[in-house]
C-alpha positions in Angstrom: 81.2 -6.2 33.0 81.0 -8.4 29.7 83.3 -11.3 29.0 85.0 -9.1 26.2 85.4 -6.3 28.7 87.2 -8.7 31.2 89.4 -10.0 28.5 90.5 -6.6 27.4 91.2 -5.4 30.9 93.3 -8.3 31.7 95.1 -9.0 28.5 95.4 -5.5 26.9 94.6 -2.7 29.5 97.1 -0.3 27.7 96.1 -1.1 24.1 97.0 -3.4 21.4 99.9 -3.8 19.1 99.3 -2.9 15.6 101.1 -5.0 12.9 101.2 -5.1 9.0 99.3 -7.8 7.2 102.6 -9.1 5.7 103.7 -9.9 9.3 100.9 -12.2 10.2 100.0 -13.6 6.8 100.9 -14.8 3.4 99.5 -12.8 0.5 98.7 -14.3 -3.0 97.4 -12.9 -6.2 95.3 -15.2 -8.4 95.3 -15.6 -12.3 93.0 -16.6 -15.2 93.6 -19.5 -17.5 93.0 -18.5 -21.1 89.3 -18.3 -21.6 89.5 -19.3 -25.2 91.0 -22.8 -24.4 88.1 -25.2 -23.8 90.4 -27.6 -22.0 91.0 -25.3 -19.3 87.4 -24.8 -18.3 85.2 -27.6 -19.5 84.4 -30.2 -16.8 86.5 -28.3 -14.4 86.8 -29.5 -10.7 89.1 -26.8 -9.1 86.9 -23.8 -7.8 88.0 -20.6 -9.2 86.7 -17.4 -7.7 86.0 -14.3 -9.9 86.3 -10.6 -8.6 82.6 -10.1 -8.6 81.9 -12.9 -6.2 83.6 -11.1 -3.2 80.3 -9.3 -2.9 78.9 -12.5 -1.5 80.9 -12.1 1.7 81.1 -15.7 3.0 82.1 -17.9 0.0 80.6 -21.5 0.0 80.7 -22.2 -3.4 81.6 -20.4 -6.7 80.2 -20.0 -10.3 83.2 -21.4 -12.3 85.6 -24.4 -11.9 88.9 -25.0 -13.9 90.7 -28.1 -14.9 93.9 -29.3 -13.5 95.4 -28.3 -16.9 93.8 -24.9 -16.6 95.4 -24.5 -13.1 98.8 -25.7 -14.3 98.7 -23.2 -17.3 98.3 -20.3 -15.0 99.9 -18.7 -12.0 96.8 -18.9 -9.8 97.3 -20.7 -6.5 95.0 -22.9 -4.3 94.3 -21.3 -1.0 92.8 -23.2 2.0 89.2 -22.7 3.7 89.2 -19.4 5.8 91.2 -17.4 3.6 90.5 -13.8 3.6 90.0 -12.3 0.1 90.2 -8.7 -0.8 89.2 -7.2 -4.2 92.2 -5.4 -5.9 90.2 -4.1 -8.6 86.7 -4.0 -9.9 84.0 -2.0 -11.4 82.1 0.3 -9.2 82.2 -0.4 -5.6 84.1 -3.8 -5.8 87.6 -2.7 -5.1 88.3 -2.9 -1.4 85.5 -5.4 -0.7 86.4 -8.4 1.5 85.2 -12.0 1.6 86.1 -15.1 3.5 86.0 -18.5 2.0 84.8 -21.7 3.6 86.2 -24.0 0.7 89.5 -24.5 -0.9 89.8 -22.5 -4.1 91.9 -20.4 -6.4 91.1 -16.8 -7.7 91.5 -14.5 -10.5 94.1 -11.8 -10.7 91.8 -9.1 -9.2 91.8 -10.8 -5.9 94.4 -10.9 -3.1 94.2 -14.2 -0.9 95.4 -13.6 2.5 96.4 -16.7 4.5 96.9 -15.9 8.0 99.4 -17.7 10.6 98.4 -19.1 14.0 98.5 -15.6 15.7 95.2 -14.6 14.0 91.8 -15.7 13.7 91.0 -15.4 10.1 87.3 -14.3 10.8 88.5 -11.7 13.0 90.7 -10.3 10.1 87.6 -10.6 7.9 85.5 -8.6 10.2 88.1 -6.0 10.7 89.0 -5.4 7.1 85.2 -5.0 6.6 85.4 -1.8 8.6 88.2 -0.6 6.5 86.6 -0.6 3.1 87.0 3.3 2.7 90.5 3.4 3.8 91.5 0.4 1.5 89.8 2.4 -1.5 91.9 5.5 -0.3 95.1 3.9 -0.5 94.5 2.4 -4.0 96.4 3.9 -6.8 94.7 6.1 -9.3 91.2 7.6 -8.9 87.5 6.8 -9.6 86.9 3.2 -11.1 90.5 3.1 -12.5 92.1 2.8 -9.1 93.5 -0.3 -7.8 95.1 -2.0 -5.0 98.1 -4.4 -5.2 99.8 -6.9 -2.9 102.4 -4.7 -1.6 99.6 -2.3 -0.3 97.8 -5.1 1.3 100.9 -6.5 3.0 101.8 -3.0 4.2 98.4 -2.4 5.6 98.4 -2.2 9.5 95.6 -4.1 11.6 95.3 -4.3 15.3 96.3 -7.6 16.8 94.8 -8.4 20.2 95.4 -11.8 21.8 93.7 -14.8 20.5 91.1 -15.0 23.2 89.9 -11.5 22.6 89.8 -12.2 18.8 87.9 -15.3 19.5 85.4 -13.5 21.6 84.9 -10.8 19.2 84.3 -13.3 16.4 81.7 -15.2 18.6 79.7 -11.9 19.3 79.8 -10.7 15.7 78.8 -14.4 14.4 75.8 -14.3 16.7 74.9 -10.7 15.8 75.4 -11.5 12.1 73.0 -14.3 12.2 70.3 -12.4 14.1 70.6 -9.5 11.7 70.4 -11.9 8.6 67.3 -13.6 10.1 65.7 -10.2 10.6 66.6 -8.9 7.2 65.2 -12.2 5.7 61.9 -11.7 7.5 61.6 -8.2 6.5 62.5 -8.9 2.7 59.8 -11.7 2.8 57.2 -9.4 4.1 58.0 -6.8 1.5 57.9 -9.5 -1.2 54.5 -10.9 0.0 53.0 -7.4 0.1 54.2 -6.6 -3.5 52.8 -9.9 -4.7 49.6 -9.1 -3.0 49.4 -5.7 -4.7 50.1 -7.3 -8.2 47.3 -9.8 -7.5 44.7 -7.2 -6.7 45.9 -4.9 -9.6 45.9 -7.7 -12.1 42.5 -8.6 -11.0 40.9 -5.3 -11.3 42.5 -4.9 -14.6 41.2 -8.3 -15.9 38.3 -7.8 -18.4 36.7 -10.2 -20.9 36.4 -9.0 -24.5 33.1 -8.1 -26.1 32.0 -6.4 -29.3 30.0 -3.8 -27.8 30.4 -1.3 -24.9 26.8 -1.8 -23.6 27.5 -4.0 -20.7 28.9 -2.6 -17.6 30.3 -5.7 -16.1 33.8 -7.2 -16.9 33.1 -7.5 -20.5 34.6 -4.6 -22.4 35.7 -3.5 -25.9 39.4 -4.0 -26.3 41.5 -1.7 -28.7 45.1 -1.4 -29.5 47.1 1.5 -28.2 47.1 2.9 -31.8 43.3 3.5 -31.8 43.6 6.1 -29.1 47.1 7.7 -28.8 50.0 9.2 -30.7 53.7 8.7 -30.1 56.5 11.2 -30.4 59.6 9.9 -32.0 62.7 11.5 -33.5 63.0 13.0 -37.0 64.2 10.5 -39.3 62.5 7.4 -38.0 60.7 5.6 -40.6 57.0 6.3 -40.6 54.5 3.4 -41.0 50.9 3.6 -42.0 48.6 5.4 -39.7 46.2 2.4 -39.9 48.8 0.1 -38.4 50.1 2.1 -35.4 48.4 5.6 -35.2 49.8 9.0 -35.7 53.5 9.8 -35.2 54.5 13.3 -34.6 57.9 15.2 -34.3 57.2 17.9 -32.0 60.6 19.3 -30.7 61.8 22.0 -28.5 65.2 23.6 -28.0 67.4 21.7 -25.4 67.9 25.1 -23.6 64.1 24.8 -22.5 64.7 21.7 -20.3 66.7 21.2 -17.0 67.7 18.4 -14.8 64.2 17.7 -13.4 62.5 18.3 -16.8 64.9 16.3 -19.0 64.2 12.6 -18.9 66.6 10.1 -20.5 66.4 6.4 -20.2 69.1 6.2 -17.6 67.0 8.4 -15.1 63.9 6.5 -15.4 64.0 4.1 -12.5 63.7 0.2 -12.9 60.7 -1.7 -11.5 58.2 1.1 -12.3 59.6 3.4 -9.6 59.2 6.7 -11.7 62.2 8.6 -12.4 65.2 10.4 -10.7 66.7 13.9 -11.4 68.8 13.6 -14.5 72.5 14.1 -14.1 73.0 14.6 -17.7 71.0 17.4 -19.7 71.8 18.3 -23.4 73.1 21.8 -23.9 72.3 22.3 -27.6 70.2 20.7 -30.3 66.6 19.8 -29.8 64.8 17.1 -27.8 61.4 15.6 -28.1 58.8 17.4 -26.1 56.5 15.6 -23.6 53.4 17.2 -21.6 51.9 16.5 -18.2 50.0 13.2 -18.3 52.2 11.8 -21.1 53.3 8.2 -20.3 57.1 7.7 -20.7 58.4 4.2 -21.4 62.0 3.3 -21.5 62.8 1.8 -24.9 66.1 0.0 -23.9 65.9 -3.3 -22.1 62.2 -3.5 -21.6 62.8 -6.0 -18.8 63.9 -3.2 -16.6 60.1 -2.0 -16.6 60.9 1.6 -16.6 57.7 3.8 -16.7 56.6 7.1 -15.5 53.5 9.1 -15.7 54.7 12.6 -16.5 53.8 15.2 -13.7 55.1 18.3 -15.7 56.2 19.3 -19.1 59.8 18.4 -20.5 61.9 17.0 -23.2 63.4 13.4 -23.9 65.2 11.5 -26.5 64.7 8.6 -28.9 65.5 6.1 -26.0 62.2 7.0 -24.2 58.8 6.5 -25.7 56.3 9.3 -24.8 52.8 8.2 -25.1 49.9 10.7 -25.4 46.3 10.1 -25.2 44.3 11.9 -27.8 40.9 10.8 -26.8 40.5 11.7 -23.1 36.8 11.0 -23.4 37.4 7.5 -23.8 40.8 6.7 -21.7 42.4 8.3 -18.7 46.0 8.7 -18.5 46.3 7.1 -15.0 44.1 4.1 -16.0 46.5 3.7 -19.1 49.5 4.0 -16.7 48.2 1.1 -14.5 47.5 -1.0 -17.7 51.1 -0.4 -19.1 52.5 -0.8 -15.5 51.4 -4.4 -15.4 54.1 -7.3 -16.0 51.9 -8.3 -18.9 53.0 -5.3 -20.9 56.5 -5.5 -20.1 56.6 -9.2 -21.1 54.8 -8.3 -24.5 57.4 -5.4 -25.1 60.4 -7.7 -24.1 58.9 -10.5 -26.4 58.8 -8.0 -29.5 62.3 -6.4 -28.7 65.2 -6.6 -30.9 68.9 -7.1 -30.1 70.6 -9.5 -27.6 72.9 -7.5 -25.7 70.9 -4.3 -25.7 67.2 -5.3 -26.5 65.3 -2.4 -27.8 61.5 -2.3 -27.9 59.7 -2.4 -31.1 57.7 1.0 -31.5 55.3 -0.7 -33.9 54.6 -3.6 -31.6 54.1 -1.3 -28.5 51.4 0.5 -30.7 49.6 -2.7 -31.5 49.4 -3.9 -27.7 45.6 -4.4 -27.0 44.0 -2.9 -23.9 40.6 -3.1 -22.2 38.4 0.0 -22.6 35.7 0.2 -20.0 33.5 3.2 -19.5 35.0 6.2 -17.9 33.2 5.7 -14.5 34.7 2.2 -14.2 38.1 3.6 -15.1 38.0 6.2 -12.5 36.8 3.7 -9.8 39.7 1.2 -10.6 42.1 4.3 -10.4 40.8 5.1 -7.0 41.3 1.6 -5.5 44.7 1.1 -7.1 45.7 4.6 -6.0 45.0 3.3 -2.5 46.7 0.1 -3.1 49.8 2.0 -4.5 49.9 4.3 -1.5 49.8 1.5 0.9 52.5 -0.5 -1.1 54.7 2.6 -1.3 54.5 3.2 2.3 55.7 -0.5 3.0 58.3 -0.1 0.1 59.8 2.8 1.9 59.2 1.5 5.4 60.5 -2.1 5.3 63.7 -1.3 3.3 64.3 1.6 5.5 63.9 -0.9 8.6 66.3 -3.2 6.8 68.8 -0.5 6.2 68.6 0.5 9.9 69.3 -2.8 11.1 72.4 -3.2 8.9 73.6 0.3 10.1 72.9 -1.1 13.7 75.1 -4.1 12.9 77.8 -2.0 11.3 77.9 0.3 14.4 78.4 -2.3 16.8 80.9 -4.1 14.6 83.0 -1.1 14.2 82.7 -0.4 18.1 84.0 -3.9 18.8 86.9 -3.6 16.3 88.2 -0.2 17.4 91.2 -0.5 19.5 93.7 1.8 21.1 97.4 1.2 19.9 99.6 0.2 22.6 102.7 2.4 22.9 105.8 0.5 22.5 
């Protein structure tokens, strides 16, 4: 019998009492000093926690600090280390997320600070409320991302209250398990990062050529050309055309929206970042026309190039002006998959980002994309490079799927045992 089992058998054989958080803690909401007043923020010394930082779990530091003047101007409140913090609101999945502080700080109005009394180990409460994420979201007012918790809901929320020796033993077990899980996750993440770097190194090495004026040599010296020398790009009607000699041939081939479905329509939102291809589209236009793409066309996301969205089409379909469908017109000189590897390289996306326009939502420059220079080795060399990189890609994909799956499995294992440790029978009073 474990120490915890012994404690439960001795101290709560018939279950444990459940109490509301309001019975064992003080709950405080934070506030935000006016952001337009420089004196409230510049050279601040008081840590101020925003709602997004609750996702960090254990809070050792925060991004922003406020001045004493900023603190005095608002209703935010300093809370001590080891305060449990719950997100009352927040975009997406933030609402209901729990953190615990290790420093004295204050928070914004979207966070509830729970300062427990001497009946509760604050880490026990932190671990327990982690298991209550879905339940906390269910009780919050409203629906979807508009829902929100409030102090009254938090105070009225019931939790188990075993004796302190049991709380302390559970915290000890979970601290150890958390540390082991974090170490393993870090090792697996480092392994995945190393393998990806290795793949990028060999890919870049294979795709590195010196420039020469002729194609007579079959070594690493090849002719370089701009994309406009070999391809045409499909853009919406109304886009200003530029001379063919500069960027190649533009076309406006369109099809009715009724001809595409969730798998054959590709918008920028369902192109996956980091060169991961695409996912099924949640949105499909129901009327009007879309830009046609064909199998082996290369689709590149034209918004926020730093997201590195690219997909080599495996079937026909339609898209819109936020995606650049690039088509090779000289297959006797360039193969689609070789071009895909060239444009999947970080060098292309760095070039695309360098020439993008707009600060908040940068958009790639179509003219600059067509002026990007690529090496043009003979077709046999292209085919051999593609063969090697396809093998590397398969190995990396196996790792990419396997290691994250292993990480996810370890996290699920941790959550399973955590939830098991924190499940109690309620004592009948």
